[in-house]
C-alpha positions in Angstrom: 0.0 0.0 0.0 1.3 3.4 -0.8 0.2 7.0 -0.6 1.5 10.0 -2.6 2.4 13.0 -0.5 3.7 16.3 -1.9 5.9 14.8 -4.6 7.1 12.0 -2.3 5.5 8.6 -1.5 5.0 6.7 1.7 4.8 2.9 1.7 3.4 0.4 4.2 3.6 -3.3 3.8 1.9 -6.0 5.9 2.8 -9.6 5.6 1.5 -12.2 5.1 -1.3 -10.8 2.9 -4.8 -11.5 4.0 -4.2 -11.6 7.7 -5.7 -8.1 8.3 -9.3 -7.9 7.3 -9.5 -4.1 6.9 -6.4 -2.5 5.6 -5.6 1.1 6.4 -6.7 3.6 3.8 -5.0 6.8 2.5 -7.3 8.8 4.8 -6.1 6.7 7.8 -2.5 7.1 6.7 -2.8 10.9 6.4 -3.3 11.1 10.2 -0.5 10.8 12.7 -1.2 7.1 13.3 -2.3 4.1 11.4 -4.2 1.3 13.1 -5.5 -2.2 12.1 -7.0 -5.2 13.9 -5.5 -8.7 13.9 -7.2 -11.7 15.5 -5.0 -14.5 16.9 -6.7 -17.7 15.6 -7.9 -20.2 18.1 -6.6 -22.9 15.7 -2.8 -22.9 16.3 -2.1 -24.4 12.9 -3.3 -21.1 11.4 -0.9 -18.9 13.4 1.5 -17.0 11.2 4.1 -14.3 11.9 2.8 -10.8 11.4 5.3 -8.4 9.9 5.1 -4.8 8.9 7.3 -2.3 7.1 7.0 1.4 6.6 9.1 3.6 4.3 8.4 7.3 4.1 9.5 10.2 2.0 10.4 8.2 -1.1 11.0 10.3 -4.2 8.4 9.1 -6.7 10.5 10.0 -9.7 10.5 7.9 -12.8 13.7 5.9 -12.1 11.7 2.9 -10.9 14.2 2.2 -8.0 13.1 -0.4 -5.5 11.5 0.8 -2.2 13.5 -0.2 0.9 11.3 -2.0 3.3 12.6 -2.9 6.8 10.2 -5.5 8.2 9.4 -5.6 11.9 7.8 -8.6 13.7 4.6 -7.6 15.6 4.0 -11.0 17.2 6.1 -13.1 19.5 7.0 -16.7 18.6 6.7 -19.3 21.3 9.0 -22.3 21.0 9.6 -25.3 23.1 12.8 -27.3 23.5 13.3 -30.6 25.4 15.8 -31.8 27.9 16.8 -35.5 28.1 14.1 -37.4 26.3 15.7 -40.9 26.4 13.0 -42.4 28.8 10.1 -39.9 28.4 7.6 -39.1 25.8 5.5 -35.9 25.9 1.8 -36.6 25.3 0.3 -33.1 25.5 1.5 -29.6 25.8 -0.6 -26.5 26.6 -0.2 -22.8 27.3 -3.0 -21.8 29.7 -4.5 -18.5 30.7 -2.8 -16.2 28.2 -4.6 -13.5 26.3 -6.0 -14.2 22.9 -8.5 -12.7 20.5 -8.3 -9.4 18.6 -5.4 -7.0 19.0 -5.3 -3.5 17.6 -1.9 -2.5 16.3 -1.1 1.2 15.9 1.8 2.9 14.1 2.8 6.4 15.2 4.4 8.0 12.1 6.1 10.7 14.1 8.0 8.3 16.3 8.2 5.2 14.0 6.9 3.1 16.8 4.3 0.3 16.8 2.1 -0.3 19.9 -0.7 -2.7 20.5 -3.7 -3.3 22.8 -3.8 -6.4 25.0 -6.9 -8.6 24.5 -8.9 -9.3 27.7 -10.0 -12.8 27.0 -7.9 -15.6 28.4 -7.3 -18.6 26.2 -5.6 -22.0 26.2 -3.4 -22.9 23.2 -2.3 -26.4 22.3 0.8 -26.1 20.0 1.5 -28.9 17.6 4.7 -30.7 18.4 6.7 -33.6 17.1 7.0 -37.0 18.7 9.5 -36.5 21.5 10.6 -40.1 22.0 14.4 -40.4 22.0 15.0 -36.8 20.9 18.4 -35.4 21.7 18.6 -32.6 24.4 17.8 -29.1 23.1 15.6 -30.4 20.3 12.9 -28.0 19.4 9.5 -29.7 19.6 7.2 -26.8 18.8 8.0 -23.7 16.9 9.1 -23.3 13.3 8.6 -27.0 12.6 6.5 -27.5 9.4 4.8 -24.2 10.0 3.7 -25.3 13.5 5.0 -22.1 15.1 2.8 -20.6 17.7 2.6 -16.8 17.4 1.0 -14.7 20.1 0.6 -11.0 20.6 3.2 -9.3 22.7 1.6 -9.1 26.1 1.9 -8.9 29.8 1.2 -12.4 31.0 -1.6 -12.8 33.6 -0.4 -14.1 37.1 -2.1 -17.4 36.4 -0.5 -18.0 33.0 1.1 -21.5 32.9 2.6 -24.2 30.7 1.2 -27.7 31.3 2.9 -30.9 30.1 1.6 -34.5 30.3 4.2 -37.1 29.7 4.7 -40.9 29.8 7.7 -42.6 31.5 8.6 -45.1 28.8 10.2 -47.6 31.3 7.1 -47.8 33.6 4.3 -46.7 31.2 3.1 -44.2 33.9 1.6 -41.0 32.7 2.2 -37.9 34.8 1.8 -34.2 34.4 3.4 -31.0 35.5 3.0 -27.3 35.1 5.1 -24.2 35.4 3.8 -20.7 36.1 5.0 -18.2 33.5 2.9 -15.2 34.7 
């Protein structure tokens, strides 16, 4: 998206395409800030990184030079790595009581800073992960594996936010669970 302005052009790019239902218009852009809404999908397999780039004051001459776009990530990637998995298999993994839903992102043209609202609805996410049996220590089990990355809005975590894991001890067949507070 681009807007002419007194012989110069301002550009804004949002990637991937189609993640923002209503794109900013030229009227929006001609104010001091530009805003758009993004909804974090309940289905983790639909999570994608959200990136934006803004380039202002580009001379719109006839040279056809490329426009420099420096993309910034607006969402945080959540990844999980394992310890010694020789005798343990993770059965389930969840992130509980974190905020989800719709976020409004705002760009202040004067300061070149993005800010965002924090949704008020608490959600539980179940990231996809690979089979953990026999994986070497530090193997990543969720995050950037076959597009299974869990992306969440930058946020202050509620006091009751936690990660829960259910696992099976392979030698005994016992299933146990544990949780860790991340709030």
